C-alpha positions as CSV (number, residue, x, y, z in Angstrom):
1,M,61.2,25.6,-10.1
2,V,60.4,22.1,-11.2
3,N,60.4,20.8,-7.5
4,N,57.9,23.7,-6.6
5,N,55.7,22.6,-9.5
6,M,55.8,19.0,-8.5
7,K,54.8,19.9,-4.9
8,E,51.8,21.7,-6.3
9,L,50.8,18.7,-8.4
10,K,50.9,16.4,-5.3
11,K,48.7,18.9,-3.4
12,I,46.1,18.8,-6.2
13,H,46.2,14.9,-6.2
14,V,45.6,14.8,-2.5
15,F,42.7,17.3,-2.9
16,F,41.0,15.0,-5.6
17,Y,41.4,12.1,-3.2
18,F,39.6,13.9,-0.5
19,I,36.8,15.0,-2.6
20,S,36.2,11.5,-3.8
21,I,36.0,10.3,-0.2
22,C,33.5,13.0,0.6
23,I,31.3,12.1,-2.4
24,L,31.2,8.5,-1.2
25,F,30.5,9.3,2.4
26,F,27.8,12.0,1.9
27,T,25.7,10.4,-0.9
28,I,25.7,6.6,-0.3
29,T,24.2,6.3,3.3
30,P,21.5,9.0,3.2
31,V,20.2,7.8,-0.2
32,S,20.1,4.3,0.9
33,A,18.0,5.3,4.0
34,F,15.8,7.4,1.8
35,N,15.1,4.3,-0.5
36,M,14.2,2.2,2.6
37,L,11.6,4.9,3.6
38,E,10.2,5.1,0.1
39,Q,10.0,1.2,-0.3
40,S,8.1,1.1,3.0
41,A,5.6,3.6,1.6
42,W,5.5,2.1,-1.9
43,S,4.6,-1.4,-0.4
44,T,1.3,0.0,1.0
45,G,0.5,2.0,-2.1
46,D,1.3,5.4,-0.4
47,F,3.0,7.2,-3.4
48,D,2.2,9.8,-6.0
49,I,2.6,9.1,-9.7
50,P,5.5,11.1,-11.1
51,Q,4.3,14.0,-13.3
52,K,6.0,12.7,-16.5
53,I,3.9,9.4,-16.2
54,K,0.8,11.3,-15.1
55,D,0.9,13.3,-18.4
56,V,0.7,10.1,-20.4
57,N,-2.8,9.4,-21.8
58,T,-2.3,6.4,-24.1
59,I,-1.1,2.9,-23.6
60,S,1.4,3.3,-26.4
61,E,2.8,6.3,-24.6
62,L,2.9,4.4,-21.3
63,Q,4.6,1.3,-22.7
64,S,8.2,2.6,-22.2
65,F,7.5,3.2,-18.5
66,L,5.9,-0.3,-18.2
67,N,9.0,-1.8,-19.6
68,S,11.4,0.2,-17.4
69,K,14.0,-1.6,-15.3
70,D,13.2,0.5,-12.3
71,D,10.5,-1.0,-10.0
72,F,9.1,2.2,-9.0
73,T,8.6,3.4,-12.4
74,R,6.9,0.2,-13.4
75,M,4.7,0.4,-10.3
76,A,3.7,3.9,-11.0
77,A,2.9,3.1,-14.6
78,V,0.7,0.2,-13.5
79,R,-1.3,2.7,-11.4
80,R,-1.6,5.0,-14.4
81,L,-2.6,2.2,-16.7
82,G,-5.6,1.5,-14.4
83,E,-6.5,5.1,-14.4
84,I,-6.5,5.4,-18.2
85,E,-8.0,2.1,-19.2
86,G,-10.1,1.2,-16.2
87,P,-11.8,-2.3,-16.6
88,N,-10.3,-2.6,-20.1
89,S,-6.9,-2.8,-18.5
90,L,-7.5,-6.2,-16.8
91,D,-5.8,-8.5,-19.4
92,T,-2.8,-6.2,-19.6
93,L,-2.6,-6.2,-15.7
94,I,-2.8,-10.0,-15.7
95,S,0.0,-10.3,-18.2
96,I,2.2,-7.8,-16.1
97,F,1.6,-9.8,-13.0
98,E,2.6,-13.0,-14.7
99,N,5.6,-11.7,-16.5
100,E,6.9,-9.8,-13.5
101,A,10.0,-11.7,-12.3
102,T,10.1,-12.9,-8.8
103,K,12.7,-10.2,-7.8
104,F,13.0,-8.9,-4.3
105,D,14.6,-5.7,-3.3
106,D,16.5,-5.4,0.1
107,R,13.3,-5.5,2.0
108,M,11.9,-8.5,0.0
109,I,8.9,-6.6,-1.4
110,P,7.4,-7.5,-4.8
111,L,6.3,-3.9,-5.4
112,V,4.9,-4.1,-9.1
113,R,2.8,-7.2,-8.3
114,L,1.5,-5.5,-5.1
115,E,0.3,-2.6,-7.3
116,V,-1.2,-4.8,-9.8
117,I,-3.3,-6.4,-7.0
118,R,-4.3,-3.0,-5.7
119,A,-5.3,-2.1,-9.3
120,F,-7.7,-5.0,-9.5
121,G,-9.2,-3.9,-6.2
122,R,-9.7,-0.3,-7.6
123,I,-11.4,-1.6,-10.7
124,G,-13.7,-3.5,-8.6
125,T,-15.7,-5.4,-11.3
126,P,-16.6,-9.1,-11.1
127,Q,-13.9,-9.8,-13.7
128,A,-11.4,-8.1,-11.4
129,K,-12.5,-10.3,-8.5
130,N,-12.1,-13.2,-10.7
131,A,-8.6,-12.2,-11.6
132,L,-7.8,-11.9,-7.8
133,M,-9.2,-15.3,-7.2
134,S,-7.4,-17.0,-10.0
135,I,-4.0,-15.6,-8.7
136,L,-4.8,-16.6,-5.1
137,K,-5.9,-20.1,-6.0
138,D,-2.7,-20.5,-8.2
139,I,-0.3,-19.7,-5.4
140,W,-2.2,-21.3,-2.7
141,E,-2.1,-24.7,-4.5
142,Q,1.8,-24.4,-4.1
143,V,1.7,-23.7,-0.4
144,P,1.9,-27.4,0.7
145,D,4.9,-28.0,-1.4
146,I,6.5,-24.8,-0.1
147,L,6.0,-25.8,3.5
148,K,7.4,-29.2,2.9
149,E,10.6,-27.6,1.4
150,R,10.8,-25.3,4.3
151,Q,10.6,-28.2,6.8
152,K,13.3,-30.0,5.1
153,D,15.6,-26.9,5.1
154,K,15.2,-24.0,7.6
155,R,17.3,-21.8,5.3
156,Y,14.7,-22.3,2.7
157,P,14.9,-18.9,0.7
158,F,11.7,-16.7,0.5
159,Y,12.4,-16.1,-3.3
160,N,11.3,-19.6,-3.9
161,D,7.9,-18.9,-2.4
162,R,6.5,-16.9,-5.3
163,D,6.1,-13.8,-3.3
164,F,3.5,-15.6,-1.1
165,P,4.2,-13.9,2.2
166,Q,3.5,-10.4,0.7
167,V,1.1,-11.3,-2.3
168,G,-1.2,-13.8,-0.3
169,P,-2.3,-11.2,2.3
170,A,-2.5,-8.4,-0.4
171,L,-4.9,-10.6,-2.5
172,L,-7.1,-11.3,0.5
173,K,-7.2,-7.7,1.4
174,E,-8.6,-6.7,-1.9
175,L,-11.1,-9.6,-1.9
176,Y,-12.4,-8.3,1.4
177,K,-14.8,-6.1,-0.4
178,W,-16.5,-9.3,-1.9
179,S,-16.8,-11.0,1.5
180,G,-20.4,-11.8,0.7
181,D,-19.5,-13.7,-2.5
182,R,-19.7,-17.5,-2.1
183,D,-16.6,-18.3,-4.0
184,V,-14.5,-15.7,-2.0
185,Y,-15.8,-17.0,1.2
186,E,-15.1,-20.6,0.4
187,M,-11.6,-19.8,-0.6
188,A,-11.0,-17.8,2.6
189,S,-12.5,-20.7,4.6
190,D,-10.2,-23.3,3.0
191,I,-7.2,-21.1,4.1
192,V,-8.3,-20.7,7.8
193,N,-9.2,-24.4,8.0
194,N,-6.0,-25.7,6.6
195,D,-4.1,-28.1,8.7
196,E,-1.1,-25.7,8.4
197,A,-3.0,-22.6,9.5
198,D,-0.9,-22.3,12.7
199,N,2.3,-22.2,10.6
200,L,4.1,-18.8,11.4
201,Y,4.7,-18.6,7.7
202,L,0.9,-18.2,7.0
203,V,0.1,-15.6,9.9
204,R,-0.7,-12.6,7.8
205,T,-2.5,-14.7,5.2
206,C,-4.7,-16.4,7.8
207,Q,-5.6,-13.1,9.6
208,R,-6.8,-11.6,6.2
209,A,-8.8,-14.9,5.4
210,W,-10.4,-14.6,8.8
211,E,-11.5,-11.0,8.2
212,I,-13.5,-12.3,5.1
213,C,-15.0,-15.2,7.0
214,I,-16.1,-12.8,9.9
215,K,-17.6,-10.3,7.4
216,N,-19.3,-13.1,5.6
217,E,-20.9,-14.2,8.7
218,A,-22.1,-10.6,9.7
219,L,-23.6,-10.2,6.2
220,N,-25.4,-13.5,6.4
221,K,-27.1,-12.2,9.7
222,G,-28.1,-9.0,7.8
223,I,-25.7,-6.8,9.7
224,T,-24.5,-4.0,7.4
225,G,-24.5,-0.7,9.3
226,E,-21.4,0.7,10.8
227,K,-22.7,0.8,14.5
228,E,-24.4,-2.6,14.2
229,T,-21.2,-4.2,12.8
230,I,-19.0,-2.7,15.4
231,I,-21.4,-4.0,18.2
232,Y,-21.4,-7.4,16.4
233,L,-17.5,-7.5,16.3
234,L,-17.2,-6.5,19.9
235,Q,-19.5,-9.4,20.8
236,Y,-17.6,-11.7,18.4
237,R,-14.3,-11.0,20.0
238,G,-15.7,-11.5,23.4
239,D,-17.0,-15.0,22.4
240,I,-13.7,-16.2,20.8
241,G,-12.2,-17.8,23.8
242,P,-8.7,-17.8,25.4
243,L,-5.8,-16.8,23.3
244,H,-3.5,-18.9,25.3
245,E,-4.0,-22.4,26.8
246,S,-1.6,-23.7,29.3
247,G,1.1,-21.3,28.1
248,I,0.6,-22.2,24.5
249,I,-0.8,-19.8,21.9
250,N,-4.1,-20.8,20.5
251,Y,-3.4,-19.6,16.8
252,R,-6.9,-20.0,15.6
253,N,-8.3,-17.8,18.3
254,A,-5.4,-15.3,18.1
255,Y,-5.9,-15.0,14.2
256,K,-9.8,-14.5,14.8
257,S,-9.2,-11.7,17.4
258,T,-6.7,-9.9,15.3
259,A,-8.9,-10.2,12.3
260,A,-12.0,-8.7,14.2
261,T,-9.8,-5.9,15.5
262,N,-8.5,-5.2,11.9
263,I,-12.1,-4.8,10.8
264,L,-12.9,-2.6,13.6
265,E,-10.1,-0.2,12.7
266,D,-11.6,0.4,9.3
267,F,-14.7,2.2,10.7
268,S,-14.8,6.0,11.2
269,E,-13.6,7.6,14.4
270,A,-16.9,9.5,14.6
271,T,-18.9,6.3,14.9
272,F,-16.5,4.9,17.5
273,T,-16.8,8.0,19.5
274,S,-20.6,7.9,19.4
275,L,-20.8,4.4,20.4
276,L,-18.3,4.8,23.1
277,S,-20.4,7.5,24.7
278,E,-23.4,5.3,24.5
279,L,-21.7,2.4,26.2
280,K,-20.2,4.7,29.0
281,E,-23.7,5.9,29.6
282,Q,-25.1,2.4,29.9
283,Q,-22.2,1.6,32.1
284,K,-23.8,4.0,34.7
285,T,-26.6,1.6,35.2
286,E,-25.1,-1.7,34.1
287,Q,-21.8,-3.0,35.7
288,S,-20.7,-6.0,33.7
289,E,-17.5,-7.6,32.6
290,S,-18.6,-7.8,29.0
291,L,-19.5,-4.2,28.9
292,R,-16.1,-3.1,30.5
293,R,-14.3,-5.2,27.9
294,R,-16.2,-3.6,25.0
295,I,-15.4,-0.1,26.2
296,G,-11.8,-1.2,26.7
297,T,-11.7,-2.6,23.2
298,L,-13.2,0.5,21.7
299,N,-10.7,2.8,23.4
300,A,-7.8,0.6,22.4
301,V,-8.9,0.6,18.7
302,L,-9.2,4.5,19.0
303,R,-5.7,4.7,20.3
304,T,-4.4,2.4,17.7
305,K,-6.1,4.3,14.9
306,K,-4.6,7.5,16.2
307,E,-1.0,6.0,16.4
308,N,-1.3,4.6,12.9
309,Q,-2.3,7.9,11.5
310,E,0.6,9.6,13.5
311,K,3.0,6.9,12.2
312,L,1.8,7.4,8.6
313,E,2.2,11.3,8.8
314,D,5.6,10.8,10.5
315,R,6.7,8.6,7.7
316,R,5.5,11.0,5.0
317,Q,7.3,13.8,6.8
318,Q,10.4,11.8,7.0
319,I,10.2,11.1,3.3
320,I,9.8,14.7,2.6
321,E,12.8,15.6,4.8
322,A,14.8,12.8,3.1
323,K,13.9,14.1,-0.4
324,K,15.1,17.5,0.6
325,Q,18.3,16.1,2.0
326,R,18.8,14.1,-1.2
327,D,18.3,17.2,-3.3
328,E,20.8,19.0,-1.2
329,L,23.3,16.2,-1.5
330,E,22.8,16.1,-5.3
331,A,23.4,19.8,-5.4
332,Q,26.6,19.5,-3.3
333,Q,27.7,16.6,-5.6
334,K,27.1,18.7,-8.6
335,Q,29.1,21.4,-7.1
336,I,31.9,19.2,-6.1
337,M,32.1,17.6,-9.6
338,E,32.2,21.1,-11.1
339,M,35.0,22.0,-8.6
340,R,36.8,18.6,-9.6
341,K,36.4,19.6,-13.5
342,M,37.8,23.0,-12.7
343,H,40.9,21.5,-10.8
344,Q,41.3,18.9,-13.4
345,E,41.6,21.7,-16.0
346,E,44.1,23.3,-13.7
347,L,46.1,20.2,-13.3
348,E,46.3,19.6,-17.0
349,A,47.5,23.3,-17.5
350,L,50.1,22.7,-14.8
351,I,51.2,19.4,-16.4
352,Q,51.5,21.2,-19.7
353,K,53.4,23.9,-18.0
354,I,55.8,21.4,-16.5
355,I,56.2,19.6,-19.7
356,K,57.1,22.8,-21.6
357,G,59.4,23.8,-18.7
358,E,61.2,20.4,-19.0
359,E,61.3,20.7,-22.8
360,L,62.8,24.2,-22.4
361,R,65.5,23.1,-19.9
362,H,66.3,20.2,-22.2
363,E,66.7,22.6,-25.0
364,E,68.9,24.9,-22.9
365,W,70.9,21.8,-21.8
366,Q,71.5,20.8,-25.4
367,A,72.5,24.4,-26.4
368,L,74.9,24.6,-23.4
369,K,76.4,21.2,-24.3
370,Q,76.8,22.2,-28.0
371,Q,78.5,25.5,-26.8
372,R,81.0,23.5,-24.7
373,V,81.7,21.2,-27.6
374,E,82.4,24.2,-29.9
375,E,84.6,25.9,-27.2
376,K,86.8,22.9,-27.0
C-alpha cells in the first residue's frame, strides 16, 4: 500500500516539473519578442495611452504614473501631461528630461526622453522651441569630448554619450518646423559644418541638421507651396554633385541628398502624383537627363512612401497579433497555475494520507509487539 502511494507521489512530482518547463518555454520567448516590437513602435511615438492614464485629468493624479519604474508608463504619462497642461507643462517636462536617468533598454532607446522631445514639438510655442534648443546645445557641446573618448577606445560604450545617437536626431526633427528661425538655422549649420561631420557616429544627426538648412534656404527664396518646394528639392538634389569620388563616399553630399529625400517624403502623395503627371507630359516634348532624373526621383519617393506605410501597417498588425498571443499565453499560464494549485492540494492530501497510514502501521506494530510481550 505504501509503495503504491509513493509511486503516485513520484508521478505528481514529475508532472510538476513538466509544467514548470512548459511555463518557462511558452512565456519567456514570445513576450520578449513582443516587447521588442513594442519598443520599436514606442521609439517613434507610435503608441496609445493606456486607458487608466487617459482617464487622469490632474497633475496630482498623474504623478504616480510619472514616478513609475516602468519606461512605457512614464512615457505615456509624459504624453498625457502635455495633453492636460499644454504650454504650462514645459517646466515639468524639462525637469523630467533632466532627471531621467541615462538608462537604456535592450535596444538602447531612451524612450521617456524621446517622448519629452516630441511633447515639446507638439506644444509648438517659442518657449518649447527654446527648450529644444537648450537641450541640443547642451549635448552638442559634449560631442567633441565624446568623439575623443571613442577614438581612444573603440569599445567606448554608448551609455556614456548621454543618449546623443537617438536624442540628437529627435531634437532636430522637432526643430525642423522652426527652420526659418535664425537661431535654429545657425545651430543646424554649426552641426553640418563641424570638422567631425563625416564621423559615422553623427550620421543621423547631420542628416536632420541638413534638412533644416535646406528648408531654411527654400524659405529664404520665398518657396513655401508644396509643389514649388518639391520642384526646388528635385533641382537641389540634382545640383548636389557626386556621392562617391574615386571610390570614396562624399559624406557631405550623401547627407544633403538623404536630407532632401527625407523632406520630399513628407509631402502628400496627391501632390507627387499631380506633379509626376505634369513632368511625364513635359517629357513628351523635352528629352533631357535632368527631367528623366526628376521623374525617377519622384517615382522612387512614391515607392518609398508606400513601402514605409506598408511596413508601419505590418508592424502594427504584428503588435496586435503579438498582444493576442500574449493574452492567450497569460490565460494558459493562469490555467496551468490553477492546475498546479489543484495538484498541490492533491499532493498535500496524499502526503497526509501516507503520514496517517504510517502512523496507523506504527500503532499496529506497537500493539502487535505489546501482544507478543504479553504472550511470553
